[in-house]
C-alpha positions in Angstrom: -70.5 32.5 -11.2 -68.8 29.5 -9.7 -66.0 30.4 -7.3 -63.3 28.4 -9.2 -64.2 30.2 -12.5 -64.3 33.6 -10.8 -60.8 33.0 -9.4 -59.5 31.9 -12.8 -60.7 35.2 -14.3 -59.4 37.3 -11.3 -56.0 35.4 -11.1 -54.9 34.5 -14.6 -51.5 33.5 -13.4 -53.0 30.4 -11.7 -54.4 27.5 -13.7 -58.0 26.3 -13.0 -56.6 23.0 -11.7 -54.3 24.8 -9.3 -57.2 26.9 -8.0 -59.4 23.8 -7.6 -56.6 22.1 -5.7 -56.3 25.2 -3.4 -60.0 25.2 -2.7 -60.1 21.5 -1.9 -57.0 21.9 0.4 -58.7 24.7 2.4 -56.5 27.6 1.1 -59.6 29.5 -0.1 -62.2 31.1 2.1 -65.6 32.5 1.1 -67.0 34.8 3.7 -64.8 33.1 6.2 -65.8 29.5 5.4 -64.2 26.9 3.1 -66.3 26.6 -0.1 -66.8 23.9 -2.6 -65.2 24.5 -6.1 -68.6 24.8 -7.7 -70.1 27.1 -5.1 -71.7 30.3 -6.5 -70.2 33.7 -5.6 -72.3 36.9 -5.5 -71.7 40.6 -5.4 -70.4 41.6 -1.9 -68.9 38.2 -1.1 -65.4 38.3 0.4 -62.8 35.8 -0.9 -59.5 35.1 0.7 -56.9 32.9 -1.2 -53.5 31.8 0.1 -51.2 30.3 -2.5 -48.6 28.3 -0.7 -45.3 27.3 -2.3 -45.4 24.0 -4.1 -44.7 21.0 -1.9 -41.3 19.6 -2.0 -41.0 16.7 -4.5 -40.5 13.5 -2.6 -41.0 10.9 -5.4 -37.8 9.0 -6.0 -36.0 9.4 -9.4 -35.6 6.2 -11.4 -33.3 5.6 -14.4 -36.1 4.5 -16.7 -35.4 4.9 -20.4 -37.6 7.5 -22.2 -38.3 7.9 -25.9 -37.9 11.7 -26.2 -39.6 13.4 -29.2 -38.6 17.0 -28.2 -36.9 18.7 -25.3 -35.8 22.3 -24.4 -35.5 24.4 -21.2 -39.3 24.7 -20.8 -40.8 21.3 -21.7 -40.3 17.7 -22.8 -42.4 15.7 -25.1 -42.2 11.9 -24.9 -43.6 8.8 -26.5 -45.1 7.2 -23.5 -45.0 3.4 -23.6 -48.1 1.3 -22.9 -48.2 -0.1 -19.4 -46.5 3.0 -17.8 -48.5 4.9 -15.2 -48.1 8.7 -15.5 -47.8 9.7 -11.9 -47.7 8.0 -8.4 -51.0 7.1 -6.9 -52.7 4.4 -4.9 -50.8 1.2 -5.6 -48.3 2.9 -7.9 -45.5 4.6 -6.1 -42.7 3.5 -8.3 -41.8 3.0 -12.0 -44.1 5.8 -13.2 -43.4 8.5 -15.8 -42.8 11.0 -13.0 -40.1 8.8 -11.5 -38.4 8.7 -15.0 -38.8 12.5 -15.5 -37.3 13.3 -12.1 -34.2 11.3 -13.1 -33.9 12.8 -16.6 -34.8 16.5 -15.9 -32.9 18.8 -13.6 -36.2 20.8 -12.9 -39.9 20.1 -13.2 -42.8 22.4 -12.5 -44.2 22.2 -9.0 -47.8 23.2 -9.7 -49.0 19.6 -9.7 -47.6 19.0 -6.2 -45.2 16.5 -4.9 -46.8 13.5 -6.7 -47.4 15.1 -10.1 -44.4 17.4 -10.9 -44.4 18.6 -14.5 -47.6 16.7 -15.4 -49.9 19.0 -17.5 -52.2 16.2 -18.9 -52.4 12.4 -18.6 -52.8 9.3 -20.6 -54.3 6.0 -19.3 -51.8 3.5 -18.2 -52.5 1.3 -21.2 -52.5 4.1 -23.8 -49.2 4.8 -25.6 -48.1 8.0 -27.4 -47.4 11.7 -27.1 -47.4 13.4 -23.8 -45.9 16.8 -22.8 -44.5 17.7 -19.4 -43.5 21.2 -18.1 -40.1 21.9 -16.6 -41.1 25.2 -14.9 -44.3 26.8 -13.6 -44.5 29.4 -16.4 -44.6 26.7 -19.0 -47.1 24.6 -16.9 -49.5 27.5 -16.6 -49.4 28.4 -20.3 -49.8 24.8 -21.4 -52.7 24.3 -19.0 -54.4 27.4 -20.4 -54.2 25.9 -23.9 -55.6 22.5 -22.7 -58.5 24.3 -20.9 -59.2 26.5 -24.0 -59.2 23.3 -26.2 -56.6 24.8 -28.6 -54.3 21.8 -28.2 -54.4 19.4 -31.2 -54.9 15.8 -29.9 -55.2 13.1 -32.4 -55.4 9.4 -31.5 -55.4 6.1 -33.5 -57.8 3.4 -32.2 -58.3 -0.2 -33.2 -62.0 -1.0 -32.8 -64.2 -4.0 -33.2 -66.2 -4.3 -36.5 -67.0 -1.7 -39.1 -68.4 1.7 -38.4 -71.6 2.6 -40.1 -70.2 6.0 -41.3 -66.6 6.6 -42.5 -66.5 10.0 -40.9 -68.5 11.6 -38.1 -68.7 13.6 -34.9 -69.7 12.1 -31.6 -71.2 14.7 -29.2 -72.5 12.9 -26.1 -72.1 14.0 -22.5 -69.8 11.8 -20.4 -70.1 11.2 -16.7 -69.5 8.6 -14.0 -71.5 5.4 -14.6 -74.3 5.2 -12.1 -73.6 1.6 -11.1 -70.0 0.6 -12.3 -67.9 3.3 -10.6 -64.7 2.4 -12.6 -66.6 3.2 -15.8 -67.8 6.4 -17.5 -71.0 6.5 -19.4 -72.7 8.7 -22.1 -76.0 8.2 -20.3 -75.1 10.1 -17.2 -77.5 12.9 -16.4 -74.7 14.8 -14.8 -72.2 14.3 -17.6 -70.0 17.0 -19.1 -70.0 17.9 -22.8 -67.6 15.9 -24.9 -66.8 16.0 -28.6 -64.9 13.5 -30.7 -64.3 13.8 -34.4 -63.4 10.6 -36.2 -62.6 9.1 -39.6 -62.0 5.5 -40.6 -58.6 4.8 -42.2 -59.3 1.2 -43.2 -61.5 -1.8 -42.2 -61.4 -5.5 -42.3 -64.2 -8.0 -41.5 -63.1 -8.0 -37.9 -61.9 -4.5 -37.1 -61.3 -0.9 -38.1 -58.5 1.5 -37.7 -59.9 4.9 -36.7 -58.4 8.3 -36.3 -60.0 10.3 -33.4 -59.5 14.0 -32.9 -60.5 15.2 -29.4 -62.2 18.6 -29.0 -62.5 18.0 -25.2 -60.6 16.0 -22.6 -63.0 13.8 -20.6 -62.0 10.7 -18.8 -62.0 7.7 -21.1 -63.6 9.9 -23.8 -62.6 7.9 -26.9 -63.2 4.6 -25.2 -66.7 5.6 -24.1 -67.7 7.3 -27.4 -66.6 4.4 -29.6 -68.3 1.9 -27.2 -71.5 4.0 -27.5 -71.3 3.6 -31.3 -71.1 -0.1 -31.0 -67.4 -0.3 -31.9 -65.4 -0.7 -28.7 -61.6 -0.6 -28.5 -60.0 -4.0 -28.9 -58.3 -5.1 -25.7 -60.4 -2.8 -23.5 -61.0 -4.8 -20.3 -63.4 -2.4 -18.8 -65.8 -1.6 -21.7 -65.5 -4.7 -23.8 -64.0 -7.5 -21.7 -65.2 -10.2 -24.1 -63.0 -8.7 -26.9 -60.0 -8.1 -24.6 -58.5 -11.7 -24.2 -56.6 -11.7 -27.5 -54.9 -8.4 -27.0 -52.3 -7.2 -24.5 -53.9 -3.9 -23.7 -56.5 -1.4 -25.0 -55.5 -0.5 -28.5 -55.3 3.3 -28.3 -52.3 5.4 -29.3 -51.9 9.2 -28.8 -50.6 9.7 -32.3 -50.2 13.4 -32.7 -49.9 16.4 -30.4 -49.8 20.1 -31.3 -49.7 23.2 -29.2 -48.1 26.7 -29.1 -44.8 26.8 -27.3 -45.4 28.4 -23.9 -42.5 30.8 -24.2 -42.1 31.5 -28.0 -45.6 31.1 -29.2 -44.4 29.0 -32.1 -46.7 26.2 -33.1 -45.1 22.8 -32.3 -46.4 19.5 -33.7 -45.3 16.0 -32.7 -46.0 12.5 -33.9 -45.4 9.3 -32.0 -44.6 6.2 -34.1 -46.9 3.2 -33.7 -45.6 0.7 -31.1 -45.0 -2.9 -32.2 -47.9 -4.3 -30.1 -50.3 -2.0 -31.9 -49.0 -3.1 -35.3 -49.3 -6.8 -34.3 -52.9 -6.3 -33.1 -53.8 -4.6 -36.4 -52.3 -7.5 -38.4 -54.1 -10.0 -36.2 -57.3 -8.2 -37.1 -56.6 -8.3 -40.8 -55.4 -4.7 -41.1 -52.2 -3.2 -42.5 -50.8 -0.1 -40.7 
């Protein structure tokens, strides 16, 4: 068994992402040496793990308005606007969702480290819609387990070019890094990971279609890659369909619905983010009413 998977089983209080982070940071030793996350462990191996306290959060709070769909002592669900980066990174140290959350919330989970406090999952910068953040480590771990187990309901709305050949369907193609274009993902990757997207067409015009996509996995760019593979790329997608991007302000993808069990109460919670104006305008420009 891979060492990261073994430790997830042996230490259920830690999420898989946290364990992988500890391995990469040198806090795990396999027979005295620093392993790789995918290294295989065998009977008799000795594993040492040190779980340091989360790094102090240094990202600066910013008074950025948030559209809050739900909030309690454990979590917050927001309707992320298109154009907002989720967490600080290379070239994005300010004006992120994390900056806004630090200003709004008195506490956030520290599992993601100083740059990603509270962040359980992500959306692309240009994607709008539902996103949940954790206010404490207990909520973060429980939500992470649900995302890993694929029990979270994730439904998106996409505006795509043309008409799909089938009104409903399931796309199951592995997704991995493109062998040439490193900013892109591809279904043709021999080292790809299994990905499943269920879709149905809401309505179509001569130019475009409005498609509901239900994710059964969470791969990078999954919907964008799968729909591009079908021959119906997202309108406004500068990476996968640059020729179709010039008339649209961003990739037309919206995280419409999000459902999960509350990490403390176990109650099923369901949220829906209203469509933003730029999405409605793009649909009208394509001859669709939404």
